[in-house]
C-alpha positions as semicolon CSV with decimal commas, in nm:
position;residue;x (nm);y (nm);z (nm)
1;M;2,115;-4,444;1,515
2;S;2,108;-4,593;1,166
3;P;2,163;-4,365;0,864
4;H;1,812;-4,421;0,723
5;P;1,606;-4,272;1,008
6;T;1,867;-3,995;1,040
7;R;1,820;-3,892;0,680
8;A;1,443;-3,931;0,704
9;L;1,434;-3,684;0,992
10;A;1,700;-3,453;0,846
11;V;1,476;-3,254;0,610
12;P;1,200;-3,173;0,865
13;F;1,469;-3,076;1,115
14;L;1,641;-2,855;0,860
15;G;1,306;-2,684;0,805
16;I;1,276;-2,614;1,178
17;L;1,628;-2,471;1,168
18;A;1,535;-2,242;0,877
19;S;1,232;-2,115;1,071
20;L;1,469;-1,942;1,316
21;Q;1,543;-1,685;1,044
22;L;1,171;-1,595;1,041
23;I;1,111;-1,623;1,416
24;D;1,401;-1,398;1,517
25;P;1,292;-1,073;1,343
26;S;0,927;-1,138;1,431
27;V;1,005;-1,165;1,803
28;A;1,249;-0,873;1,788
29;N;0,989;-0,648;1,625
30;N;0,741;-0,734;1,900
31;A;1,002;-0,658;2,165
32;L;1,142;-0,341;2,006
33;V;0,893;-0,088;2,146
34;K;0,955;-0,192;2,507
35;A;1,328;-0,237;2,445
36;G;1,344;0,114;2,299
37;Q;1,178;0,257;2,609
38;S;1,398;0,057;2,846
39;L;1,726;0,146;2,671
40;A;1,629;0,505;2,578
41;M;1,647;0,442;2,202
42;Q;1,484;0,710;1,993
43;G;1,472;0,837;1,635
44;P;1,764;0,713;1,421
45;T;1,886;0,470;1,691
46;L;1,545;0,301;1,711
47;A;1,525;0,285;1,330
48;L;1,872;0,126;1,318
49;A;1,772;-0,124;1,587
50;A;1,477;-0,230;1,369
51;S;1,691;-0,287;1,058
52;I;2,039;-0,378;1,177
53;S;1,985;-0,754;1,183
54;T;1,851;-0,749;0,824
55;L;2,146;-0,538;0,705
56;A;2,399;-0,764;0,879
57;Q;2,230;-1,068;0,728
58;A;2,235;-0,920;0,377
59;A;2,605;-0,847;0,409
60;T;2,704;-1,201;0,511
61;V;2,471;-1,463;0,363
62;L;2,694;-1,536;0,062
63;L;2,995;-1,566;0,291
64;M;2,805;-1,814;0,511
65;G;2,709;-2,012;0,202
66;F;3,077;-2,023;0,093
67;L;3,188;-2,134;0,440
68;G;2,937;-2,420;0,420
69;D;3,114;-2,546;0,106
70;R;3,468;-2,470;0,223
71;L;3,424;-2,621;0,570
72;E;3,203;-2,907;0,682
73;R;2,846;-2,769;0,650
74;R;2,717;-2,931;0,964
75;Q;3,000;-2,778;1,167
76;V;2,929;-2,432;1,024
77;L;2,560;-2,478;1,109
78;M;2,661;-2,550;1,468
79;G;2,875;-2,236;1,469
80;A;2,583;-2,028;1,337
81;L;2,358;-2,163;1,613
82;L;2,617;-2,072;1,876
83;L;2,640;-1,723;1,726
84;A;2,260;-1,690;1,743
85;I;2,272;-1,781;2,113
86;A;2,550;-1,527;2,174
87;G;2,390;-1,251;1,963
88;D;2,043;-1,255;2,113
89;G;2,197;-1,329;2,455
90;I;2,394;-1,004;2,430
91;A;2,082;-0,814;2,313
92;L;1,855;-0,943;2,591
93;A;2,112;-0,867;2,859
94;A;2,217;-0,530;2,711
95;P;2,228;-0,244;2,964
96;H;2,244;0,018;2,686
97;A;2,164;0,066;2,317
98;G;2,517;-0,002;2,190
99;L;2,526;-0,363;2,313
100;F;2,168;-0,417;2,198
101;L;2,264;-0,315;1,843
102;L;2,575;-0,537;1,853
103;G;2,370;-0,836;1,969
104;R;2,102;-0,785;1,704
105;A;2,366;-0,755;1,431
106;L;2,530;-1,084;1,541
107;A;2,187;-1,250;1,557
108;G;2,109;-1,134;1,202
109;I;2,434;-1,286;1,073
110;A;2,363;-1,608;1,261
111;V;2,003;-1,673;1,157
112;G;2,082;-1,575;0,798
113;G;2,357;-1,835;0,804
114;V;2,124;-2,094;0,952
115;L;1,876;-2,035;0,671
116;V;2,121;-2,060;0,379
117;L;2,310;-2,352;0,531
118;S;1,996;-2,552;0,603
119;F;1,864;-2,487;0,252
120;A;2,189;-2,606;0,092
121;A;2,191;-2,906;0,326
122;V;1,853;-3,021;0,189
123;G;2,019;-3,069;-0,150
124;A;2,310;-3,250;0,010
125;V;2,098;-3,502;0,209
126;S;1,835;-3,568;-0,061
127;R;1,849;-3,778;-0,378
128;A;1,834;-3,572;-0,697
129;D;1,506;-3,735;-0,805
130;Q;1,350;-3,658;-0,462
131;L;1,468;-3,297;-0,435
132;G;1,127;-3,140;-0,508
133;K;0,955;-3,352;-0,245
134;A;1,227;-3,273;0,007
135;L;1,202;-2,900;-0,051
136;G;0,825;-2,913;-0,017
137;V;0,862;-3,080;0,324
138;W;1,137;-2,834;0,418
139;H;0,913;-2,540;0,338
140;L;0,623;-2,695;0,533
141;W;0,831;-2,727;0,849
142;T;0,986;-2,386;0,802
143;I;0,646;-2,216;0,802
144;A;0,508;-2,443;1,077
145;G;0,804;-2,358;1,298
146;F;0,760;-1,989;1,224
147;I;0,389;-1,996;1,314
148;A;0,451;-2,168;1,647
149;G;0,762;-1,968;1,731
150;S;0,623;-1,625;1,641
151;L;0,303;-1,682;1,843
152;L;0,502;-1,801;2,147
153;G;0,754;-1,521;2,102
154;G;0,476;-1,263;2,086
155;L;0,332;-1,387;2,416
156;L;0,675;-1,377;2,582
157;A;0,758;-1,031;2,441
158;N;0,427;-0,891;2,573
159;S;0,533;-1,007;2,920
160;S;0,896;-0,891;2,895
161;W;1,104;-0,787;2,595
162;R;1,409;-0,956;2,745
163;L;1,211;-1,276;2,792
164;G;1,091;-1,259;2,431
165;L;1,447;-1,225;2,298
166;G;1,539;-1,537;2,495
167;L;1,322;-1,760;2,275
168;V;1,559;-1,790;1,977
169;P;1,863;-1,872;2,196
170;L;1,661;-2,141;2,370
171;L;1,547;-2,292;2,040
172;A;1,900;-2,266;1,901
173;L;2,035;-2,450;2,205
174;L;1,785;-2,734;2,155
175;C;1,868;-2,756;1,784
176;L;2,239;-2,756;1,865
177;A;2,194;-3,070;2,075
178;L;1,984;-3,246;1,804
179;L;2,189;-3,145;1,500
180;P;2,459;-3,418;1,521
181;L;2,187;-3,681;1,575
182;L;1,954;-3,580;1,291
183;V;2,180;-3,436;1,017
184;P;2,457;-3,652;0,868
185;P;2,805;-3,509;0,801
186;M;2,856;-3,347;0,462
187;P;3,183;-3,332;0,268
188;A;3,391;-3,015;0,264
189;D;3,586;-2,878;-0,035
190;T;3,905;-2,749;0,124
191;K;4,043;-2,639;-0,215
192;L;3,794;-2,352;-0,243
193;R;3,927;-2,000;-0,191
194;P;3,718;-1,695;-0,087
195;D;3,645;-1,436;-0,353
196;W;3,678;-1,130;-0,131
197;P;3,623;-0,863;-0,400
198;G;3,303;-1,037;-0,507
199;L;3,181;-1,099;-0,152
200;I;3,251;-0,743;-0,034
201;S;3,102;-0,573;-0,342
202;I;2,773;-0,764;-0,335
203;A;2,748;-0,723;0,045
204;A;2,792;-0,347;0,014
205;A;2,539;-0,333;-0,271
206;M;2,274;-0,511;-0,068
207;V;2,335;-0,305;0,248
208;L;2,308;0,020;0,053
209;F;1,990;-0,089;-0,123
210;L;1,820;-0,213;0,192
211;S;1,922;0,092;0,393
212;G;1,758;0,307;0,127
213;V;1,441;0,100;0,147
214;C;1,420;0,178;0,519
215;H;1,341;0,538;0,414
216;A;1,084;0,449;0,147
217;I;0,800;0,577;0,363
218;Q;0,938;0,928;0,303
219;G;0,863;0,884;-0,067
220;L;1,032;0,720;-0,365
221;S;1,164;1,060;-0,474
222;S;1,326;1,146;-0,138
223;P;1,711;1,161;-0,132
224;Q;1,715;0,933;0,171
225;F;1,559;0,661;-0,043
226;L;1,706;0,735;-0,385
227;V;2,074;0,788;-0,304
228;P;2,150;0,464;-0,117
229;S;1,908;0,252;-0,322
230;L;2,047;0,363;-0,658
231;S;2,399;0,340;-0,522
232;G;2,329;-0,018;-0,428
233;V;2,202;-0,101;-0,777
234;V;2,506;0,063;-0,937
235;L;2,740;-0,121;-0,703
236;F;2,575;-0,451;-0,798
237;G;2,664;-0,368;-1,160
238;V;3,021;-0,307;-1,044
239;H;3,009;-0,645;-0,870
240;L;2,917;-0,815;-1,199
241;L;3,205;-0,639;-1,377
242;I;3,447;-0,751;-1,105
243;E;3,323;-1,112;-1,121
244;R;3,364;-1,130;-1,502
245;H;3,740;-1,099;-1,461
246;R;3,788;-1,318;-1,157
247;Q;3,938;-1,663;-1,207
248;E;3,757;-1,799;-0,902
249;P;3,436;-1,589;-0,860
250;I;3,171;-1,656;-0,597
251;F;2,997;-1,845;-0,876
252;P;3,044;-1,816;-1,253
253;V;2,891;-1,500;-1,405
254;A;2,786;-1,719;-1,701
255;L;2,524;-1,864;-1,467
256;Y;2,321;-1,544;-1,509
257;R;2,288;-1,629;-1,880
258;R;2,127;-1,962;-1,810
259;G;1,753;-1,939;-1,854
260;C;1,661;-2,159;-1,557
261;F;1,886;-1,968;-1,316
262;A;1,754;-1,634;-1,440
263;A;1,397;-1,770;-1,405
264;A;1,471;-1,867;-1,043
265;I;1,593;-1,513;-0,970
266;V;1,298;-1,335;-1,137
267;S;1,035;-1,566;-0,987
268;G;1,197;-1,526;-0,647
269;I;1,175;-1,149;-0,673
270;A;0,811;-1,171;-0,786
271;G;0,713;-1,403;-0,500
272;N;0,882;-1,193;-0,236
273;V;0,727;-0,871;-0,371
274;A;0,385;-1,034;-0,332
275;W;0,467;-1,169;0,014
276;A;0,586;-0,828;0,135
277;V;0,283;-0,641;-0,002
278;V;0,027;-0,884;0,142
279;Q;0,190;-0,954;0,476
280;L;0,290;-0,599;0,558
281;Q;-0,008;-0,410;0,418
282;T;-0,278;-0,640;0,557
283;S;-0,105;-0,605;0,896
284;N;-0,116;-0,227;0,861
285;F;-0,477;-0,233;0,741
286;W;-0,601;-0,442;1,033
287;Q;-0,409;-0,240;1,292
288;L;-0,456;0,111;1,156
289;V;-0,800;0,095;1,000
290;Q;-0,980;-0,185;1,189
291;H;-0,787;-0,147;1,516
292;F;-0,674;-0,510;1,559
293;S;-0,420;-0,578;1,833
294;T;-0,083;-0,724;1,732
295;A;-0,195;-1,065;1,864
296;Q;-0,513;-1,046;1,654
297;V;-0,309;-0,957;1,345
298;A;-0,086;-1,262;1,400
299;M;-0,393;-1,488;1,420
300;A;-0,558;-1,310;1,124
301;Q;-0,263;-1,394;0,896
302;L;-0,273;-1,766;0,974
303;P;-0,466;-1,855;0,655
304;L;-0,184;-1,700;0,449
305;L;0,087;-1,891;0,636
306;V;-0,096;-2,223;0,671
307;S;-0,199;-2,238;0,305
308;S;0,159;-2,163;0,198
309;A;0,292;-2,440;0,422
310;V;0,032;-2,704;0,328
311;A;0,041;-2,635;-0,048
312;A;0,420;-2,680;-0,054
313;V;0,384;-3,057;0,005
314;P;0,178;-3,137;-0,310
315;A;0,391;-2,889;-0,502
316;G;0,699;-3,091;-0,405
317;W;0,535;-3,423;-0,490
318;L;0,433;-3,297;-0,833
319;M;0,778;-3,160;-0,914
320;R;0,955;-3,305;-1,217
321;P;1,238;-3,163;-1,428
322;G;1,146;-2,979;-1,749
323;R;0,788;-2,897;-1,846
324;R;0,642;-3,002;-1,509
325;T;0,842;-2,726;-1,340
326;T;0,707;-2,473;-1,588
327;Q;0,350;-2,592;-1,542
328;L;0,370;-2,580;-1,162
329;M;0,519;-2,232;-1,164
330;A;0,263;-2,110;-1,419
331;G;-0,020;-2,240;-1,199
332;G;0,132;-2,075;-0,893
333;I;0,168;-1,741;-1,069
334;L;-0,192;-1,752;-1,191
335;V;-0,332;-1,834;-0,845
336;L;-0,112;-1,569;-0,681
337;V;-0,223;-1,296;-0,924
338;L;-0,591;-1,392;-0,871
339;G;-0,540;-1,357;-0,494
340;L;-0,384;-1,011;-0,533
341;L;-0,664;-0,898;-0,763
342;W;-0,917;-1,018;-0,504
343;F;-0,742;-0,806;-0,244
344;A;-0,788;-0,505;-0,471
345;A;-1,158;-0,506;-0,377
346;I;-1,069;-0,421;-0,013
347;R;-1,261;-0,142;0,161
348;A;-1,232;0,019;0,504
349;D;-1,527;-0,185;0,632
350;S;-1,430;-0,515;0,466
351;A;-1,509;-0,803;0,697
352;Y;-1,225;-1,034;0,793
353;S;-1,409;-1,329;0,636
354;A;-1,398;-1,155;0,298
355;L;-1,016;-1,157;0,306
356;V;-0,963;-1,522;0,402
357;M;-1,000;-1,660;0,051
358;P;-0,756;-1,415;-0,112
359;M;-0,503;-1,500;0,162
360;V;-0,546;-1,872;0,083
361;L;-0,498;-1,803;-0,288
362;V;-0,186;-1,592;-0,228
363;G;-0,035;-1,848;0,013
364;S;-0,106;-2,143;-0,216
365;G;0,016;-1,961;-0,524
366;L;0,340;-1,868;-0,348
367;A;0,401;-2,231;-0,249
368;F;0,365;-2,351;-0,609
369;M;0,617;-2,083;-0,710
370;I;0,861;-2,125;-0,419
371;V;0,917;-2,501;-0,444
372;P;1,011;-2,504;-0,817
373;Q;1,216;-2,185;-0,767
374;A;1,410;-2,336;-0,475
375;T;1,469;-2,654;-0,674
376;L;1,609;-2,457;-0,965
377;F;1,868;-2,289;-0,742
378;V;1,992;-2,625;-0,618
379;Q;1,989;-2,786;-0,963
380;E;2,167;-2,496;-1,132
381;A;2,449;-2,477;-0,877
382;P;2,779;-2,581;-1,042
383;P;3,017;-2,813;-0,850
384;G;3,190;-2,626;-0,572
385;S;2,935;-2,341;-0,565
386;L;2,632;-2,500;-0,396
387;G;2,662;-2,277;-0,088
388;P;2,695;-1,935;-0,259
389;V;2,436;-2,016;-0,528
390;T;2,176;-2,132;-0,280
391;A;2,264;-1,836;-0,054
392;F;2,199;-1,606;-0,351
393;R;1,837;-1,719;-0,331
394;T;1,819;-1,540;0,005
395;T;1,983;-1,232;-0,148
396;T;1,731;-1,213;-0,431
397;G;1,452;-1,278;-0,182
398;Q;1,568;-0,985;0,033
399;F;1,579;-0,766;-0,279
400;G;1,223;-0,864;-0,376
401;F;1,088;-0,822;-0,021
402;A;1,253;-0,481;0,010
403;L;1,114;-0,378;-0,328
404;G;0,764;-0,485;-0,224
405;F;0,795;-0,304;0,108
406;A;0,920;0,019;-0,049
407;A;0,680;0,025;-0,341
408;S;0,371;-0,069;-0,139
409;A;0,441;0,191;0,133
410;A;0,482;0,464;-0,129
411;M;0,182;0,352;-0,335
412;V;-0,059;0,331;-0,039
413;N;0,042;0,689;0,040
414;G;0,019;0,807;-0,323
415;F;-0,306;0,637;-0,424
416;G;-0,476;0,723;-0,097
417;A;-0,389;1,090;-0,116
418;A;-0,467;1,132;-0,487
419;N;-0,814;1,285;-0,439
420;L;-0,771;1,381;-0,079
421;H;-0,814;1,756;-0,124
422;Q;-1,155;1,717;-0,284
423;Q;-1,268;1,469;-0,017
424;V;-1,167;1,703;0,263
425;L;-1,355;1,993;0,108
426;K;-1,672;1,781;0,098
427;L;-1,665;1,764;0,478
428;G;-1,725;2,137;0,494
429;G;-1,585;2,361;0,766
430;T;-1,354;2,659;0,736
431;T;-1,063;2,680;0,494
432;V;-0,818;2,670;0,785
433;W;-0,988;2,363;0,936
434;S;-0,983;2,189;0,596
435;S;-0,614;2,262;0,545
436;E;-0,528;2,132;0,893
437;L;-0,729;1,816;0,840
438;E;-0,571;1,747;0,502
439;A;-0,224;1,794;0,656
440;K;-0,309;1,547;0,935
441;V;-0,438;1,285;0,692
442;R;-0,127;1,319;0,473
443;A;0,091;1,287;0,782
444;A;-0,095;0,975;0,884
445;L;-0,054;0,819;0,539
446;G;0,312;0,912;0,530
447;S;0,394;0,774;0,873
448;G;0,162;0,474;0,877
449;R;-0,003;0,593;1,202
450;L;-0,371;0,688;1,202
451;S;-0,325;0,809;1,560
452;H;-0,298;1,157;1,409
453;A;-0,678;1,146;1,408
454;T;-0,691;1,199;1,785
455;G;-0,932;1,478;1,871
456;L;-1,082;1,499;1,521
457;P;-1,453;1,443;1,449
458;A;-1,583;1,102;1,349
459;Q;-1,621;1,214;0,987
460;A;-1,251;1,294;0,971
461;I;-1,152;0,962;1,123
462;Q;-1,369;0,777;0,871
463;L;-1,208;0,979;0,592
464;M;-0,864;0,872;0,706
465;S;-0,967;0,508;0,715
466;D;-1,132;0,527;0,371
467;T;-0,828;0,703;0,229
468;Y;-0,590;0,436;0,360
469;A;-0,812;0,153;0,233
470;S;-0,842;0,320;-0,109
471;G;-0,465;0,345;-0,129
472;L;-0,430;-0,019;-0,031
473;A;-0,677;-0,132;-0,300
474;G;-0,484;0,053;-0,570
475;T;-0,156;-0,090;-0,439
476;M;-0,287;-0,448;-0,456
477;L;-0,396;-0,393;-0,817
478;V;-0,054;-0,263;-0,918
479;A;0,112;-0,548;-0,726
480;A;-0,099;-0,801;-0,923
481;L;0,010;-0,645;-1,253
482;L;0,376;-0,633;-1,150
483;V;0,382;-0,993;-1,019
484;G;0,200;-1,110;-1,332
485;L;0,460;-0,938;-1,554
486;L;0,754;-1,078;-1,359
487;G;0,588;-1,419;-1,360
488;A;0,548;-1,414;-1,739
489;I;0,915;-1,318;-1,776
490;S;1,021;-1,605;-1,549
491;L;0,814;-1,853;-1,753
492;L;0,974;-1,728;-2,074
493;L;1,317;-1,769;-1,917
494;L;1,225;-2,123;-1,812
495;V;1,137;-2,213;-2,169
496;I;1,470;-2,070;-2,284
497;G;1,648;-2,262;-2,009
498;H;1,490;-2,594;-2,106
499;R;1,599;-2,537;-2,466
500;Q;1,952;-2,468;-2,347
501;E;1,947;-2,794;-2,153
502;G;1,824;-2,980;-2,463
503;V;2,111;-2,839;-2,670
504;E;2,362;-2,931;-2,397
505;Q;2,229;-3,287;-2,378
506;G;2,248;-3,316;-2,757
507;T;2,607;-3,191;-2,755
508;R;2,711;-3,442;-2,487
509;A;2,540;-3,724;-2,679
């Protein structure tokens, strides 16, 4: 096969590879209920099974990025695909919870590695002046692969949880056969040495922070949330102090002082906060308030996913260095905030058709943010640090997504319950009945399960639905304000970054 068609097909194929990182947790979440019943997983064990792949991924993505630079990236990608086959293979064949957890941890490491390695490979197989277009195409195929894979995985998981977990190994096996044909070899830098203090400290920081987020539903003031989350933030500060004095850090700490790199981080956090709030809370709303099935929820979210995928292509074609990047990101932020504000009008009886347009706005706005942000990570990577710098995009994305998940869960609870006592009293009944009802509604908001309404009168069930929807509307409004603020900060940092680049060019001249 000639090099030209190989490179032409490389970027779409790399997008399909990246989609495995989205398909794997989606399928696993669909399979988890039946797997928990089959393997007698309950309470803390079931909670760990739901989060262990994410925690393992957070701990290893920078290491996988480094290995892509240190070794030949295509070979490391093949290793990650083999690990995905082994990890989910162990999980689907597991006779008990211990092996299931081990398999899911290995799968998390593997698909996280596939994502960061495929992202870095886009920069390696694309010309610098075509990078924006390439990343737009990469994003399109990532989302397209996710849509197809998650729908198929959901169908398989409904039939058998073991069958559902077999989807990613099958896809990984197919990709493993195609990888040498579609992706050209990439040079390795054998002189690089691992920065173990930096890698371990940032891995521990992310694991602590994300493990705290898993308990956000208990409240942002609960020790289970505060202690690990704040410990993770403090440890990240320790990581920065360590890296300042390392001769060969993961990547230079001075990179944080570059406006464009800082803008990429902040905009990435903003975009992932918005994605988490919209994807997770609309899913909860449709299931808990309007009683959609999981399959219906997957179909209902298609406008969000499709608009994000399609809009990435023109965003990539319009990309240019300098002011064009700022203009694209500004437009994306504006559209995204408008979509979130539209969602703030949600009510318990809101028709699905009324939510299609805000989903399209949010998806399109995210695409016009994501493509410039991804391009900035590749462009800002210094020689010898492409892998860790591009992997750090995943780290900041996990931070933003976790922040959106934690904050939205707590805010839906808080806003919804703000006037709950007065609303319960309006229903009448005895003081004891009112107190019991209020306790049940608060329990439902705190757990995310409106099934607590079983056996209660229709008025009470309607109150629970209205309360949840009211909390969601307030959450969307706050999310719009937060994303708008972070977006404005990222635009300011971009302006600073372009000025820094102008000064550097003048100095070299």
